[in-house]
C-alpha positions as CSV (number, residue, x, y, z in Angstrom):
1,X,-0.1,-0.3,0.1
2,X,2.6,2.4,0.8
3,X,4.1,1.7,-2.7
4,X,1.1,2.9,-4.3
5,X,0.7,5.7,-2.4
6,X,4.5,7.0,-2.8
7,X,3.8,5.9,-6.8
8,X,0.9,8.0,-6.8
9,X,2.5,10.9,-5.3
10,X,5.5,10.7,-7.4
11,X,3.4,10.7,-10.7
12,X,1.4,13.8,-9.5
13,X,4.3,15.5,-8.4
14,X,5.9,15.0,-11.8
15,X,2.7,16.1,-13.3
16,X,2.6,19.6,-11.3
17,X,6.1,20.3,-12.3
18,X,5.9,19.7,-15.7
19,X,2.6,21.6,-16.0
20,X,3.0,24.4,-18.7
21,X,0.2,26.7,-17.5
22,X,0.1,27.7,-13.7
23,X,-2.3,30.1,-12.4
24,X,-3.3,31.7,-9.1
25,X,-6.7,32.7,-7.8
26,X,-9.5,33.9,-4.9
27,X,-12.3,32.7,-4.6
28,X,-15.2,32.8,-1.7
29,X,-19.1,32.6,-1.4
30,X,-21.7,31.2,0.5
31,X,-21.4,27.7,2.7
32,X,-24.3,26.0,4.1
33,X,-23.2,23.2,6.2
34,X,-24.9,20.4,7.7
35,X,-24.3,18.0,10.3
36,X,-25.6,14.8,11.2
37,X,-24.8,12.2,13.8
38,X,-26.2,9.6,15.8
39,X,-27.3,12.3,18.2
40,X,-28.8,14.3,15.7
41,X,-28.7,17.0,13.2
42,X,-28.1,20.5,12.5
43,X,-27.6,23.2,9.6
44,X,-26.3,26.1,9.6
45,X,-25.0,28.6,6.8
46,X,-22.1,31.4,6.5
47,X,-19.4,32.0,4.1
48,X,-16.0,30.6,3.0
49,X,-13.1,32.4,1.5
50,X,-9.8,31.2,0.1
51,X,-7.2,31.1,-2.5
52,X,-6.1,28.4,-4.9
53,X,-3.6,27.5,-7.8
54,X,-4.3,26.0,-11.1
55,X,-2.0,23.6,-12.9
56,X,-2.8,22.7,-16.4
57,X,-2.3,19.0,-16.9
58,X,-3.7,18.7,-20.4
59,X,-5.8,20.7,-23.0
60,X,-9.1,19.7,-20.9
61,X,-7.4,18.8,-17.4
62,X,-6.5,20.9,-14.7
63,X,-5.9,20.4,-10.8
64,X,-6.8,22.9,-8.7
65,X,-5.5,22.8,-5.0
66,X,-6.7,25.3,-2.6
67,X,-7.0,26.5,1.0
68,X,-10.0,28.0,2.0
69,X,-11.4,29.4,5.6
70,X,-15.1,28.3,6.3
71,X,-17.4,29.8,9.1
72,X,-21.0,29.1,9.8
73,X,-23.6,29.5,12.6
74,X,-27.0,29.2,14.0
75,X,-28.7,29.4,17.0
76,X,-25.6,29.4,19.1
77,X,-24.0,26.4,17.2
78,X,-20.8,27.6,15.3
79,X,-18.7,26.1,12.5
80,X,-15.2,26.9,12.2
81,X,-13.2,24.8,9.4
82,X,-9.6,25.3,7.3
83,X,-10.4,23.1,4.0
84,X,-7.8,21.7,1.7
85,X,-9.3,20.9,-1.4
86,X,-7.4,19.3,-4.3
87,X,-10.0,19.4,-7.3
88,X,-9.8,18.1,-10.8
89,X,-11.4,20.4,-12.8
90,X,-12.5,19.1,-16.7
91,X,-13.2,21.7,-19.1
92,X,-16.2,20.6,-21.0
93,X,-16.7,23.5,-23.6
94,X,-15.0,26.8,-23.5
95,X,-17.1,28.1,-20.1
96,X,-18.4,25.1,-18.7
97,X,-16.2,22.9,-16.3
98,X,-17.1,19.8,-14.3
99,X,-15.0,19.9,-10.9
100,X,-14.3,16.9,-8.2
101,X,-11.9,15.8,-6.0
102,X,-11.2,15.0,-2.0
103,X,-11.2,17.8,0.7
104,X,-9.1,17.6,4.0
105,X,-11.4,19.5,6.6
106,X,-9.8,20.8,9.7
107,X,-12.5,21.9,12.6
108,X,-11.0,25.0,14.5
109,X,-13.7,24.5,17.2
110,X,-11.8,23.9,20.6
111,X,-14.8,21.5,21.8
112,X,-14.9,19.2,18.5
113,X,-13.2,15.9,19.4
114,X,-13.0,14.9,15.6
115,X,-11.1,17.5,14.3
116,X,-10.1,16.4,10.9
117,X,-12.7,15.0,8.1
118,X,-12.0,14.1,4.8
119,X,-15.0,15.2,2.2
120,X,-15.6,14.2,-1.0
121,X,-16.3,17.2,-3.8
122,X,-18.6,17.1,-7.1
123,X,-19.6,20.2,-8.9
124,X,-19.4,22.7,-11.9
125,X,-18.1,26.1,-13.0
126,X,-19.0,28.5,-15.0
127,X,-16.7,31.3,-16.5
128,X,-18.4,34.4,-16.9
129,X,-15.1,36.2,-18.5
130,X,-11.3,35.0,-18.8
131,X,-10.9,35.5,-14.9
132,X,-14.2,35.7,-13.6
133,X,-16.3,32.6,-12.7
134,X,-18.8,31.0,-10.5
135,X,-18.9,27.4,-8.9
136,X,-21.6,25.5,-7.1
137,X,-19.9,22.3,-5.4
138,X,-21.3,19.7,-2.6
139,X,-18.8,18.5,-0.4
140,X,-20.3,15.3,1.1
141,X,-18.6,14.2,4.2
142,X,-16.9,10.6,4.3
143,X,-15.2,10.5,7.5
144,X,-15.8,11.1,11.3
145,X,-18.8,10.3,13.8
146,X,-20.5,13.5,13.0
147,X,-20.6,13.7,8.5
148,X,-20.3,17.6,8.0
149,X,-21.5,18.4,4.6
150,X,-21.0,21.4,2.6
151,X,-23.0,23.0,0.0
152,X,-20.8,25.7,-1.5
153,X,-21.9,28.8,-4.1
154,X,-19.3,30.9,-5.0
155,X,-17.6,33.3,-7.2
156,X,-13.7,33.3,-8.1
157,X,-11.2,35.6,-9.8
158,X,-8.1,33.9,-11.4
159,X,-5.0,36.1,-11.6
């Protein structure tokens, strides 16, 4: 298993190093959070903001790692997270893209015993112009006793 993981990381690093086109950008928007456990569920809304890099792997595929801050609250329940998404973006047309990939979420709440969670995100992005885009995405909670899901609707700008 270790050899497979190292091989995948080496291939990804080589792909990033040989990427011909690299861009940076910022994005932010609405974050609708849903937390479900055996004890019940809660919903909250807030926002997220962060930055990303884009590495062109081919004419149609772009790798987009990022770092985001999320905050949401409702009725005294507050969610604060840092997330590291690693999204693959597939260019379906000049303006429409599909995005998917894992995200590592780290809870910044001191009472949260389960601080690290892994989510799987799927969504789309639409390029309004060469630099401006909108991106709805659903990040489904995969790990942890409490499954925390995020529905994100954001706007981004690429430099």
